[in-house]
MDTraj code that builds the backbone (N, CA, C; nanometers):
import mdtraj as md
import numpy as np

residues = "MET GLU GLN THR SER VAL ARG ARG LYS TRP ALA ASN TRP LYS PHE ILE SER PHE VAL VAL ILE LEU ILE ALA ILE PHE ILE LYS PHE TYR VAL LEU ASP GLU HIS ASP GLU ASN GLY ILE VAL THR VAL GLU LEU ASP LEU PRO GLN VAL ALA LEU ARG SER GLN GLN GLU VAL ALA ALA ILE LEU GLY LYS GLY GLN LEU GLU SER TYR TYR ARG ASP ALA ARG ALA ASP CYS GLU LYS CYS PRO ARG VAL SER TYR ARG ASP GLY LYS VAL GLU ILE THR TYR ILE ASN GLU ILE ALA ASP GLN ILE ARG LEU ASN LYS LEU SER ASP TYR ALA PHE GLN ASN ARG ILE ILE LEU GLY LEU LEU ASN LEU SER GLU ASN ILE ALA PRO ASN ILE ASP GLN GLY SER VAL LYS THR TRP ASP ASN TYR GLN LYS TYR SER GLN ILE THR ALA PHE SER GLN ASN GLY ARG VAL ASP TYR ILE LEU ILE LYS CYS LYS THR GLU".split()
xyz = np.array([
    [8.3217, 0.9275, 11.2204],
    [8.2974, 1.0628, 11.2677],
    [8.3403, 1.1657, 11.1635],
    [8.4542, 1.1454, 11.1002],
    [8.5009, 1.2390, 10.9998],
    [8.4097, 1.2376, 10.8777],
    [8.3557, 1.1238, 10.8406],
    [8.2661, 1.1127, 10.7254],
    [8.1361, 1.1895, 10.7494],
    [8.0864, 1.1890, 10.8729],
    [7.9642, 1.2610, 10.9074],
    [7.9850, 1.4114, 10.8913],
    [8.0984, 1.4649, 10.9342],
    [8.1216, 1.6088, 10.9210],
    [8.1376, 1.6490, 10.7744],
    [8.1962, 1.5605, 10.6903],
    [8.2055, 1.5893, 10.5469],
    [8.0666, 1.5944, 10.4857],
    [7.9825, 1.5001, 10.5219],
    [7.8442, 1.4999, 10.4707],
    [7.7688, 1.6244, 10.5159],
    [7.7914, 1.6619, 10.6405],
    [7.7227, 1.7794, 10.6934],
    [7.7693, 1.9058, 10.6212],
    [7.8987, 1.9182, 10.5959],
    [7.9514, 2.0338, 10.5223],
    [7.8946, 2.0359, 10.3798],
    [7.8883, 1.9194, 10.3161],
    [7.8330, 1.9089, 10.1814],
    [7.6864, 1.9516, 10.1797],
    [7.6124, 1.9081, 10.2792],
    [7.4715, 1.9452, 10.2893],
    [7.4571, 2.0960, 10.3100],
    [7.5448, 2.1546, 10.3902],
    [7.5417, 2.3000, 10.4111],
    [7.5702, 2.3741, 10.2805],
    [7.6682, 2.3280, 10.2030],
    [7.7010, 2.3919, 10.0762],
    [7.5859, 2.3805, 9.9775],
    [7.5206, 2.2661, 9.9723],
    [7.4047, 2.2505, 9.8833],
    [7.2941, 2.3467, 9.9233],
    [7.2709, 2.3592, 10.0534],
    [7.1672, 2.4500, 10.1017],
    [7.2029, 2.5957, 10.0679],
    [7.3276, 2.6334, 10.0905],
    [7.3720, 2.7707, 10.0608],
    [7.3593, 2.7983, 9.9105],
    [7.3984, 2.7025, 9.8273],
    [7.3859, 2.7188, 9.6813],
    [7.2407, 2.7364, 9.6412],
    [7.1531, 2.6573, 9.7021],
    [7.0099, 2.6663, 9.6731],
    [6.9562, 2.8050, 9.7097],
    [6.9944, 2.8575, 9.8229],
    [6.9506, 2.9902, 9.8680],
    [7.0023, 3.0987, 9.7733],
    [7.1290, 3.0878, 9.7306],
    [7.1862, 3.1863, 9.6384],
    [7.1096, 3.1858, 9.5060],
    [7.0762, 3.0690, 9.4562],
    [6.9999, 3.0591, 9.3307],
    [6.8620, 3.1219, 9.3473],
    [6.7960, 3.0951, 9.4592],
    [6.6644, 3.1563, 9.4838],
    [6.6738, 3.3083, 9.4901],
    [6.7765, 3.3592, 9.5547],
    [6.7950, 3.5047, 9.5626],
    [6.8179, 3.5623, 9.4232],
    [6.8992, 3.4954, 9.3415],
    [6.9250, 3.5425, 9.2051],
    [6.7970, 3.5458, 9.1231],
    [6.7157, 3.4434, 9.1367],
    [6.5878, 3.4403, 9.0637],
    [6.4981, 3.5539, 9.1104],
    [6.4906, 3.5754, 9.2422],
    [6.4091, 3.6843, 9.2953],
    [6.4554, 3.8190, 9.2406],
    [6.5864, 3.8420, 9.2426],
    [6.6406, 3.9684, 9.1916],
    [6.6079, 3.9850, 9.0449],
    [6.6239, 3.8797, 8.9655],
    [6.5973, 3.8865, 8.8212],
    [6.4528, 3.9272, 8.7928],
    [6.3579, 3.8653, 8.8631],
    [6.2173, 3.8882, 8.8288],
    [6.1484, 3.9996, 8.9063],
    [6.1990, 4.0358, 9.0236],
    [6.1261, 4.1331, 9.1041],
    [6.2018, 4.2618, 9.1336],
    [6.3321, 4.2617, 9.1196],
    [6.4085, 4.3800, 9.1557],
    [6.4592, 4.4537, 9.0325],
    [6.5135, 4.3798, 8.9368],
    [6.5677, 4.4435, 8.8171],
    [6.4569, 4.5070, 8.7351],
    [6.4969, 4.5835, 8.6348],
    [6.4026, 4.6530, 8.5472],
    [6.2903, 4.5599, 8.5034],
    [6.1693, 4.6077, 8.5159],
    [6.0535, 4.5231, 8.4850],
    [6.0375, 4.4935, 8.3368],
    [6.1090, 4.5630, 8.2512],
    [6.0961, 4.5427, 8.1076],
    [6.2019, 4.4454, 8.0600],
    [6.1618, 4.3482, 7.9837],
    [6.2552, 4.2509, 7.9293],
    [6.3188, 4.3095, 7.8046],
    [6.4442, 4.3506, 7.8168],
    [6.5137, 4.4152, 7.7055],
    [6.5319, 4.3213, 7.5866],
    [6.5265, 4.1928, 7.6100],
    [6.5437, 4.0965, 7.5017],
    [6.4106, 4.0390, 7.4566],
    [6.3013, 4.0947, 7.5076],
    [6.1693, 4.0448, 7.4730],
    [6.1350, 4.0710, 7.3268],
    [6.0372, 3.9998, 7.2813],
    [5.9932, 4.0138, 7.1422],
    [5.9158, 4.1436, 7.1264],
    [5.9498, 4.2191, 7.0234],
    [5.8803, 4.3436, 6.9924],
    [5.8138, 4.3259, 6.8563],
    [5.6891, 4.3651, 6.8474],
    [5.6159, 4.3539, 6.7214],
    [5.6596, 4.4644, 6.6263],
    [5.6844, 4.4272, 6.5025],
    [5.7200, 4.5248, 6.3994],
    [5.5931, 4.5566, 6.3207],
    [5.5490, 4.6812, 6.3263],
    [5.4303, 4.7239, 6.2515],
    [5.4679, 4.7786, 6.1142],
    [5.5868, 4.8373, 6.1033],
    [5.6327, 4.8933, 5.9765],
    [5.7843, 4.8767, 5.9702],
    [5.8315, 4.8086, 5.8689],
    [5.9755, 4.7900, 5.8509],
    [6.0302, 4.9176, 5.7869],
    [6.0576, 5.0173, 5.8727],
    [6.0959, 5.1502, 5.8253],
    [6.2154, 5.1489, 5.7293],
    [6.3226, 5.0746, 5.7571],
    [6.4346, 5.0745, 5.6622],
    [6.3967, 5.0247, 5.5220],
    [6.2921, 4.9429, 5.5111],
    [6.2484, 4.8926, 5.3810],
    [6.1599, 4.9918, 5.3058],
    [6.1004, 5.0871, 5.3785],
    [6.0021, 5.1785, 5.3190],
    [6.0559, 5.3210, 5.3023],
    [6.1292, 5.3690, 5.3998],
    [6.1758, 5.5081, 5.3989],
    [6.2657, 5.5364, 5.2798],
    [6.2477, 5.6558, 5.2252],
    [6.3291, 5.7064, 5.1144],
    [6.3157, 5.6224, 4.9874],
    [6.2026, 5.5544, 4.9710],
    [6.1771, 5.4724, 4.8519],
    [6.0716, 5.5389, 4.7645],
    [6.0650, 5.4958, 4.6394],
    [5.9643, 5.5491, 4.5460],
    [5.8287, 5.4850, 4.5758],
    [5.7236, 5.5409, 4.5148],
    [5.5890, 5.4847, 4.5334],
    [5.5833, 5.3405, 4.4860],
    [5.6494, 5.3091, 4.3767],
    [5.6466, 5.1729, 4.3241],
    [5.7159, 5.0762, 4.4205],
    [5.8283, 5.1166, 4.4777],
    [5.8997, 5.0303, 4.5726],
    [5.8177, 5.0091, 4.6998],
    [5.7531, 5.1146, 4.7485],
    [5.6705, 5.1039, 4.8681],
    [5.5497, 5.0143, 4.8413],
    [5.4868, 5.0299, 4.7244],
    [5.3711, 4.9466, 4.6891],
    [5.4094, 4.7989, 4.6844],
    [5.5315, 4.7686, 4.6441],
    [5.5766, 4.6296, 4.6402],
    [5.5872, 4.5712, 4.7819],
    [5.6103, 4.6570, 4.8807],
    [5.6248, 4.6114, 5.0193],
    [5.4926, 4.6164, 5.0956],
    [5.4193, 4.7281, 5.0831],
    [5.2970, 4.7483, 5.1619],
    [5.1681, 4.7143, 5.0870],
    [5.1778, 4.6917, 4.9585],
    [5.0570, 4.6699, 4.8791],
    [5.0113, 4.8013, 4.8176],
    [4.9029, 4.7931, 4.7420],
    [4.8505, 4.9107, 4.6720],
    [4.8028, 5.0152, 4.7710],
    [4.8384, 5.1405, 4.7420],
    [4.7988, 5.2510, 4.8289],
    [4.6795, 5.3276, 4.7734],
    [4.6207, 5.4100, 4.8581],
    [4.5055, 5.4923, 4.8224],
    [4.5463, 5.6391, 4.8329],
    [4.5389, 5.7139, 4.7213],
    [4.5736, 5.8557, 4.7233],
    [4.4726, 5.9295, 4.8110],
    [4.5227, 5.9958, 4.9147],
    [4.4356, 6.0671, 5.0087],
    [4.4234, 6.2139, 4.9718],
    [4.5366, 6.2788, 4.9448],
    [4.5360, 6.4218, 4.9156],
    [4.6737, 6.4596, 4.8616],
    [4.6893, 6.5896, 4.8393],
    [4.8196, 6.6412, 4.7984],
    [4.8705, 6.7346, 4.9069],
    [4.9961, 6.7323, 4.9301],
    [5.0610, 6.8064, 5.0370],
    [5.1427, 6.9197, 4.9759],
    [5.1420, 7.0346, 5.0439],
    [5.2183, 7.1490, 4.9955],
    [5.3039, 7.2010, 5.1100],
    [5.4331, 7.2180, 5.0831],
    [5.5259, 7.2687, 5.1833],
    [5.6380, 7.3418, 5.1115],
    [5.6436, 7.4729, 5.1292],
    [5.7443, 7.5544, 5.0605],
    [5.8850, 7.5230, 5.1102],
    [5.8991, 7.4981, 5.2414],
    [6.0326, 7.4666, 5.2953],
    [6.0887, 7.3388, 5.2362],
    [6.0023, 7.2423, 5.2090],
    [6.0472, 7.1142, 5.1520],
    [6.0488, 7.1186, 4.9996],
    [6.0198, 7.2378, 4.9442],
    [6.0132, 7.2539, 4.7990],
    [5.9153, 7.1536, 4.7390],
    [5.7942, 7.1564, 4.7951],
    [5.6920, 7.0596, 4.7569],
    [5.5637, 7.1344, 4.7196],
    [5.5285, 7.1314, 4.5935],
    [5.4072, 7.1997, 4.5474],
    [5.2849, 7.1092, 4.5510],
    [5.3001, 6.9883, 4.5024],
    [5.1853, 6.8973, 4.4947],
    [5.2357, 6.7548, 4.5189],
    [5.2734, 6.7299, 4.6431],
    [5.3289, 6.5998, 4.6801],
    [5.2157, 6.5069, 4.7246],
    [5.2098, 6.3860, 4.6695],
    [5.1002, 6.2948, 4.7044],
    [5.1122, 6.2390, 4.8460],
    [4.9972, 6.2349, 4.9146],
    [4.9863, 6.1694, 5.0459],
    [4.9029, 6.0433, 5.0224],
    [4.9648, 5.9285, 5.0437],
    [4.9034, 5.8000, 5.0114],
    [4.8896, 5.7172, 5.1397],
    [4.7740, 5.6508, 5.1557],
    [4.7554, 5.5652, 5.2729],
    [4.7605, 5.4185, 5.2298],
    [4.8116, 5.3365, 5.3212],
    [4.8271, 5.1928, 5.2989],
    [4.7682, 5.1186, 5.4183],
    [4.7346, 4.9927, 5.3940],
    [4.6853, 4.9046, 5.5012],
    [4.5691, 4.9679, 5.5779],
    [4.4665, 5.0095, 5.5048],
    [4.3449, 5.0679, 5.5635],
    [4.3729, 5.1868, 5.6551],
    [4.4649, 5.2723, 5.6149],
    [4.4948, 5.3933, 5.6910],
    [4.5947, 5.3753, 5.8028],
    [4.6462, 5.2564, 5.8209],
    [4.7456, 5.2329, 5.9274],
    [4.8762, 5.3067, 5.8966],
    [4.9111, 5.3130, 5.7679],
    [5.0344, 5.3803, 5.7260],
    [4.9973, 5.4903, 5.6266],
    [5.0434, 5.6125, 5.6529],
    [5.0247, 5.7246, 5.5608],
    [5.1629, 5.7759, 5.5223],
    [5.1851, 5.7903, 5.3917],
    [5.3160, 5.8355, 5.3447],
    [5.2986, 5.9557, 5.2532],
    [5.3782, 6.0589, 5.2790],
    [5.3843, 6.1744, 5.1904],
    [5.5141, 6.1630, 5.1108],
    [5.4990, 6.1629, 4.9797],
    [5.6143, 6.1511, 4.8906],
    [5.6621, 6.2905, 4.8531],
    [5.7805, 6.3269, 4.8992],
    [5.8390, 6.4563, 4.8684],
    [5.9584, 6.4309, 4.7772],
    [5.9592, 6.5006, 4.6644],
    [6.0615, 6.4783, 4.5621],
    [6.0667, 6.3309, 4.5204],
    [5.9491, 6.2716, 4.5121],
    [5.9272, 6.1354, 4.4623],
    [5.9823, 6.0250, 4.5513],
    [6.0111, 6.0554, 4.6780],
    [6.0515, 5.9501, 4.7709],
    [5.9653, 5.9557, 4.8972],
    [5.9504, 5.8427, 4.9644],
    [5.8730, 5.8351, 5.0889],
    [5.9497, 5.9119, 5.1960],
    [5.9037, 6.0320, 5.2254],
    [5.9776, 6.1200, 5.3149],
    [5.9101, 6.1353, 5.4506],
    [5.7815, 6.1638, 5.4522],
    [5.7102, 6.1778, 5.5789],
    [5.6150, 6.0595, 5.5934],
    [5.6352, 5.9840, 5.7003],
    [5.5597, 5.8602, 5.7216],
    [5.4894, 5.8697, 5.8561],
    [5.3614, 5.8364, 5.8553],
    [5.2841, 5.8359, 5.9795],
    [5.2262, 5.6962, 5.9996],
    [5.2539, 5.6405, 6.1163],
    [5.2028, 5.5082, 6.1523],
    [5.0932, 5.5277, 6.2555],
    [4.9704, 5.4861, 6.2204],
    [4.8512, 5.5098, 6.3030],
    [4.8013, 5.3818, 6.3698],
    [4.6988, 5.3984, 6.4530],
    [4.6262, 5.2861, 6.5156],
    [4.7197, 5.1958, 6.5951],
    [4.7880, 5.2551, 6.6929],
    [4.8880, 5.1808, 6.7706],
    [4.8528, 5.1711, 6.9186],
    [4.7264, 5.1854, 6.9540],
    [4.6874, 5.1900, 7.0952],
    [4.7090, 5.0585, 7.1688],
    [4.7450, 4.9520, 7.0991],
    [4.7737, 4.8245, 7.1655],
    [4.9111, 4.8229, 7.2309],
    [4.9926, 4.9260, 7.2074],
    [5.1315, 4.9234, 7.2506],
    [5.1597, 5.0267, 7.3590],
    [5.2422, 4.9866, 7.4564],
    [5.2843, 5.0762, 7.5651],
    [5.3760, 5.1844, 7.5092],
    [5.3729, 5.3003, 7.5717],
    [5.4517, 5.4164, 7.5279],
    [5.5911, 5.4088, 7.5900],
    [5.6718, 5.3153, 7.5413],
    [5.8074, 5.2935, 7.5906],
    [5.9043, 5.3003, 7.4729],
    [6.0224, 5.3528, 7.4983],
    [6.1206, 5.3742, 7.3917],
    [6.1462, 5.2486, 7.3090],
    [6.1772, 5.1386, 7.3753],
    [6.2120, 5.0150, 7.3059],
    [6.0968, 4.9657, 7.2195],
    [5.9762, 4.9808, 7.2686],
    [5.8587, 4.9354, 7.1933],
    [5.8337, 5.0267, 7.0736],
    [5.8439, 5.1575, 7.0943],
    [5.8224, 5.2530, 6.9847],
    [5.9212, 5.2270, 6.8716],
    [6.0488, 5.2172, 6.9050],
    [6.1498, 5.1932, 6.8023],
    [6.1338, 5.0544, 6.7410],
    [6.0952, 4.9581, 6.8205],
    [6.0730, 4.8224, 6.7705],
    [5.9588, 4.8143, 6.6714],
    [5.8552, 4.8965, 6.6912],
    [5.7429, 4.8997, 6.5968],
    [5.7901, 4.9364, 6.4570],
    [5.8998, 5.0110, 6.4499],
    [5.9556, 5.0567, 6.3224],
    [6.0719, 4.9688, 6.2761],
    [6.0962, 4.8606, 6.3477],
    [6.2071, 4.7693, 6.3200],
    [6.3425, 4.8397, 6.3325],
    [6.3520, 4.9258, 6.4329],
    [6.4773, 4.9945, 6.4641],
    [6.5291, 4.9366, 6.5953],
    [6.6455, 4.8781, 6.5921],
    [6.6923, 4.8039, 6.7087],
    [6.7831, 4.8823, 6.8023],
    [6.8370, 4.9930, 6.7591],
    [6.9280, 5.0703, 6.8434],
    [6.8464, 5.1503, 6.9445],
    [6.8507, 5.1062, 7.0700],
    [6.7674, 5.1652, 7.1745],
    [6.8352, 5.2910, 7.2304],
    [6.8097, 5.4038, 7.1663],
    [6.8675, 5.5325, 7.2044],
    [6.7606, 5.6127, 7.2787],
    [6.8001, 5.6813, 7.3834],
    [6.7056, 5.7662, 7.4561],
    [6.6626, 5.8818, 7.3663],
    [6.5353, 5.9217, 7.3750],
    [6.4894, 6.0332, 7.2912],
    [6.5511, 6.1658, 7.3345],
    [6.5615, 6.2587, 7.2383],
    [6.6107, 6.3934, 7.2688],
    [6.5074, 6.4689, 7.3513],
    [6.3800, 6.4441, 7.3227],
    [6.2697, 6.5073, 7.3959],
    [6.1816, 6.3966, 7.4514],
    [6.1534, 6.4025, 7.5800],
    [6.0651, 6.3052, 7.6448],
    [5.9771, 6.3826, 7.7416],
    [5.8632, 6.4328, 7.6898],
    [5.7752, 6.5186, 7.7690],
    [5.6368, 6.4576, 7.7812],
    [5.6231, 6.3618, 7.8662],
    [5.4930, 6.3024, 7.8922],
    [5.4352, 6.2287, 7.7738],
    [5.3588, 6.3005, 7.6920],
    [5.2888, 6.2351, 7.5811],
    [5.3611, 6.2488, 7.4473],
    [5.4834, 6.3016, 7.4482],
    [5.5608, 6.3176, 7.3240],
    [5.7048, 6.2721, 7.3476],
    [5.7544, 6.1899, 7.2551],
    [5.8954, 6.1486, 7.2565],
    [5.9501, 6.1750, 7.1175],
    [6.0651, 6.2418, 7.1110],
    [6.1246, 6.2761, 6.9819],
    [6.2708, 6.2355, 6.9786],
    [6.3065, 6.1680, 6.8704],
    [6.4452, 6.1338, 6.8427],
    [6.4871, 6.2169, 6.7226],
    [6.5891, 6.3018, 6.7389],
    [6.6428, 6.3803, 6.6276],
    [6.7643, 6.3075, 6.5711],
    [6.7716, 6.3018, 6.4395],
    [6.8845, 6.2394, 6.3701],
    [6.9130, 6.0977, 6.4185],
    [6.8072, 6.0194, 6.4275],
    [6.8214, 5.8772, 6.4625],
    [6.8636, 5.8043, 6.3357],
    [6.9836, 5.7500, 6.3374],
    [7.0427, 5.6842, 6.2205],
    [7.0307, 5.7773, 6.0998],
    [6.9635, 5.7351, 5.9928],
    [6.9570, 5.8186, 5.8723],
    [6.8295, 5.9030, 5.8647],
    [6.7487, 5.9038, 5.9696],
    [6.6200, 5.9747, 5.9686],
    [6.6324, 6.1087, 6.0402],
    [6.5728, 6.2132, 5.9815],
    [6.5801, 6.3467, 6.0416],
    [6.5151, 6.3502, 6.1787],
    [6.3949, 6.2912, 6.1883],
    [6.3216, 6.2991, 6.3149],
    [6.2176, 6.1881, 6.3241],
    [6.2086, 6.1291, 6.4427],
    [6.1035, 6.0315, 6.4738],
    [6.0334, 6.0844, 6.5980],
    [5.9020, 6.1031, 6.5879],
    [5.8249, 6.1546, 6.7012],
    [5.7081, 6.0619, 6.7275],
    [5.6950, 6.0207, 6.8533],
    [5.5837, 5.9349, 6.8939],
    [5.4925, 6.0147, 6.9863],
    [5.3626, 5.9961, 6.9694],
    [5.2628, 6.0657, 7.0496],
    [5.1804, 5.9611, 7.1241],
    [5.1478, 5.9915, 7.2491],
    [5.0719, 5.8938, 7.3280],
    [4.9364, 5.9489, 7.3688],
    [4.8505, 5.8554, 7.4046],
    [4.7192, 5.8874, 7.4590],
    [4.6912, 5.7818, 7.5656],
    [4.6705, 5.8253, 7.6883],
    [4.6432, 5.7359, 7.8012],
    [4.7543, 5.6330, 7.8217],
    [4.8796, 5.6744, 7.8064],
    [4.9927, 5.5860, 7.8304],
    [5.0185, 5.4838, 7.7217],
    [4.9448, 5.4929, 7.6121],
    [4.9611, 5.4013, 7.4992],
    [5.0051, 5.4833, 7.3781],
    [5.0680, 5.4171, 7.2824],
    [5.1106, 5.4871, 7.1611],
    [4.9876, 5.5250, 7.0795],
    [4.9777, 5.6507, 7.0397],
    [4.8682, 5.6962, 6.9532],
    [4.9131, 5.6851, 6.8079],
    [5.0194, 5.7575, 6.7734],
    [5.0751, 5.7454, 6.6392],
    [5.2221, 5.7862, 6.6416],
    [5.2934, 5.7490, 6.5350],
    [5.4349, 5.7819, 6.5210],
    [5.4524, 5.8552, 6.3888],
    [5.5251, 5.9665, 6.3916],
    [5.5525, 6.0452, 6.2718],
    [5.7030, 6.0415, 6.2456],
    [5.7395, 6.0013, 6.1244],
    [5.8802, 5.9930, 6.0864],
    [5.9062, 6.0918, 5.9737],
    [6.0054, 6.1764, 5.9925],
    [6.0523, 6.2637, 5.8846],
    [6.1869, 6.2085, 5.8418],
    [6.1905, 6.1551, 5.7219],
    [6.3113, 6.0867, 5.6761],
    [6.4204, 6.1829, 5.6321],
    [6.3843, 6.2785, 5.5493],
    [6.4830, 6.3689, 5.4916],
    [6.4522, 6.5150, 5.5254],
    [6.3265, 6.5525, 5.5212],
    [6.2888, 6.6921, 5.5474],
    [6.3020, 6.7225, 5.6946],
    [6.3107, 6.8503, 5.7244],
    [6.3220, 6.8945, 5.8642],
    [6.1856, 6.9180, 5.9234],
])
top = md.Topology()
chain = top.add_chain()
for i, resn in enumerate(residues, 1):
    res = top.add_residue(resn, chain, resSeq=i)
    for name in ("N", "CA", "C"):
        top.add_atom(name, md.element.get_by_symbol(name[0]), res)
traj = md.Trajectory(xyz[None], top)
């Protein structure tokens, strides 16, 4: 008789443990944040490898660029700064004072307009909330060593990202 009650208690504990595990799984997949914070994020541009580099250093990373135009900005003390595109227009870089200062990453409509994904596209892992988050525009001011990172969306997807490395 005593052995039967021990078996019954053991069976109850196994059942309770099974129910707790099922509840934990349900909470993990259906209740908690729907975004997997540890999920794989595609890197479209390794920003730390490209930003603030010379044209020769950038060409070694992205391949040969195509001169698009010259940029003029009095505030940045830039009279005839080259704007060069790489990877069939996916990356556009304006070299101010001979370094990659203003970078635009285009053709990103495959990606959701979420902070972690936007920063991940640039190989930036510190998931900081943007200073400005107004529907179709997200801006991070003074993110690490960069003056400003601004992402623009279209239909809930990333349209393009503009990075100002040194200039304001």
